Each structure stands twice: as C-alpha cells, then as structure tokens.
N, C-alpha and C positions, 0 to 999 in steps of 0.2 A: 262658602259661608259657614263659619264655625258655629256650632251649638254650644252655648256656655251656661253652665248651671250656677245659680246663686241661691242663697237662702232668702225666702220671703215671697211676697206676692208681686205681680207686675206693678210698677210704680214705686218699688222699694229702692233704697240707696244701692242695694246690690245690683239692680238693673242699671242704674246710672254708672256703676263701676264697670259693668260689662261694656257699655257704650264707650266709656273713656279708654278702656284697654284695647278693645277689638274693633271699634268703629261702628257706624250705623248699620252696617250690613250683617252684623252678628245676630244670631237668634237667641234671645235670652230664654233660659229654661228654669222656671221658678221651682223651688223645693221648700217643703214645709219646715224642714229642720236641717241642721248642719249634717246630721247622719245621712239624711236623704241626699244631700249635696255630694258628700264623699262617695256614697254608694253609686250615684249616677256617673261619676267620673270613673270609679274603679270597674264598673260593669261594662263600660264602653257605650252607655246610653247617650253620653254627650262627649264632645271633643275636649272640653276644658271645664274647669270650675274656678270660681273666684270666691274666696272665703276671707272674711275680715279677721285680722289677728291682733290689731292694736288700735286704740283710739287715743288721741292726744290728751283727752281729759279723763276718760274712764279707765284707761290702761289696757292691759292684756285681756283678750277674750279667751279664757282658759279652756272652754269647751273645744275650741278649734285646735288648740295646741295638743290636747289629749287625742283628738282624732288624727292629727298629723303623725302621732306616734303609733296609732293602731293600724293605719292604712299604708300600704306600700305604694305611695304616690310621690311624685316629684314636684318641688316648687320651682317654677321656671320663669318667674317674673313677678312684678308687683305693680300696683297703682295706688297713688295717694289721692283720696277723694275728699275734697272739702265738703263738710256736712253742715247744712243750714236748716235747722229744725223750725217748723212752723206748727201752730196750733190750729187744727182743722175741725169743723163741725158742720152740721146740716145748715143749708142756707136759711137765713132768718134767725139763727141763734146768735146770741151775744155773749161776751165774757161773763156777764152777770148771770146768765142762764146755766153756766157750766158747773156741775157738781162732781163730776168724775172725769179723769183723764186716763186714757189707755194707750199703751205702746209697748215696744220691745224694752226689756229692762235696761239695756245700754242707753237707749234714747231718753228714758225717764231719768237715768242717772246724770246724763249730760245736761238736762234742763232742770236740775234739782232746785236751784235758787228761784227760778221763775215759778215753778209749781208750788213751792212753799209759800211764796208771796201771794199766789192766787188762792191758797187755802182750800184746795180740793182733795178729794180722795184719788189716789193713783192705783192703777191695776195693771199688772204686767200681762202682755200678750206675746205671741210668737213672732210678731213682725210689725214694723211701723206702718207699711202700706196695708198689711192685714187688718190693723186696727181701723184704718180709714175705710177699708172695704166693709168691715163689720158694721160701722156706723151707718153707711149708706144702705146696705142690704137689710139691716134690721130696723132702719128708720129710728135710730136712737136719739132722743132729745135729752138735753142736759149732760151729754157725754161728748168729749172732744178727744181727738187723737193727736199725738206728737208724730209728725211725719214730714216728708218733703213736699215741695210745691208740685212735684210731678204726681204725687198721690192725690193731691187736691184736684188737679186737672183730670186725672183718670177717673176718679170716683165722684166728681161733681160736688165737692165740698167747698164751703166758704173758709177763707183764711182769716182767723180771728187775731192772730199775732204772728209776726215773723222774727227770725233770728233770736229765738228764745233760749238758745244754749247758753250756759254759764260762761264758757270761754268762746269768744267770738271767732278766733282762728281754730275752729274745730275740724280736725282731719282724721279720717279713718284709713288705715293701711290694709289693703286687700292683697292676698297672694294668689298667683295663678297656679292651679293644680292640674297635673296631667299624668298619664300613665307611663310615659317614656321620658327619659332625660332630654333636656334641650340640647341642641347642637352647640358646641363650644364656639364662642364669638371672640373676636379680637377686642382688645381694650380692657378696662377695669371690670372685674367680676365681683359679684356679691354672693356670699355663701350664707345659707341658713341651716343651722343645726338644731335638732330637737333631741335633748338628752334626758333619759329617765334614770333616776337613781333610787336605790333602796330607801324606803321610808323608815329610817332609823338614825339615831344620833351619830354624827361623825361622817355621814355620807359625802359631805362637801369638802372634806379634807383629804 
C-alpha cells in the first residue's frame, strides 16, 4: 500500500488525484505546502508525491516548477484530473448570506466569473479543502469555500452551487514524484524537462 503525499487537507483535489493514480488502497499523506510535499518525498517519509503542474484554465503552477528544479526527484508519471468546483458553506446558509469566499488562489482564479457576478470579497488560503475545514471548525457564517464535493461530504457543508468554474472542461495535470527513476517500459514514452536560464537579455537565443 503506497503512501502518497499531496498538497492540502483530506478532501482536497490532491487526494482525488492520489485515488485516481494509485487506486483506493493508497494512503494519502496531506501536506500544508508544496515544499512540505517535496520534502516528504525527498526524505523518504512517503513513497510518492503528486503535485499539480498545470490547469487548463489558470495555466502553469510556477511554484511547483521552481521546486522541480530545486529537488533531485524524478517525474515518473502523471494523472489528468477533471476539476468540478462547488461553493460550500455551513448548513442553513444561502447565496444571499455569503459576503466572503475563501479558497486556494488557483481555485479562485478558475471561478473568477462566478465570483465577480456574486459580488463578494475573495480571500486566498492554502487549500480548497482547507478552506472548507476552516469554515466548519470556526463555524464561519457569511463565508463560503470553493472546493470539491468531497470536501463538502468530509466536513459536513452544504453545497450552494455546483460547476462554478469558468471553463466547464476544467482539468488539472498532476505529476508523480519519486526518489528513483522509473523502470523503462515498452511503447511510447513521455519526457519532462525543467530548464533554468540566466535572468538576463538574450538567454533564450
């Protein structure tokens, strides 16, 4: 049973990616930050890590690319996870009650149109499921989280709206991180390179 690190709380999309990649027997290992995720893999605390590198709407997740350059880890696979955002709040709350929405910056960016039309204050947090957990633990009224339906179920929140992302076919690409290179397999191979250039004019020529 592999132990697999992901960024966020239980109920986050990272946990869904772990299940999609490794199956139901995998043990998800939640990490507060991307640095914690990379450290968990590099130190041998976990067998693998899954880190998001790109979203079909919001683009590259640059913090992860920077860490790929800093840590001596291998990318040994990937999983494409459909992301369906929902607006979650305490039971009994309605859309009219909501004054602030909290979530991971990527999730907020992916739901920009819905949030602008809702006319609420937005505040970034470290994780989608972490935002849901915060609302439940602190009993926050007037506050909603952008997160997945798994987070709603785990933390006992009401779903005020579903599929609130601007682009309906919203997909995030996660890469599998490990300490050792993967065995070579037959058939087509996919290679990922991270290149770092000097920060000066002409570096790309």
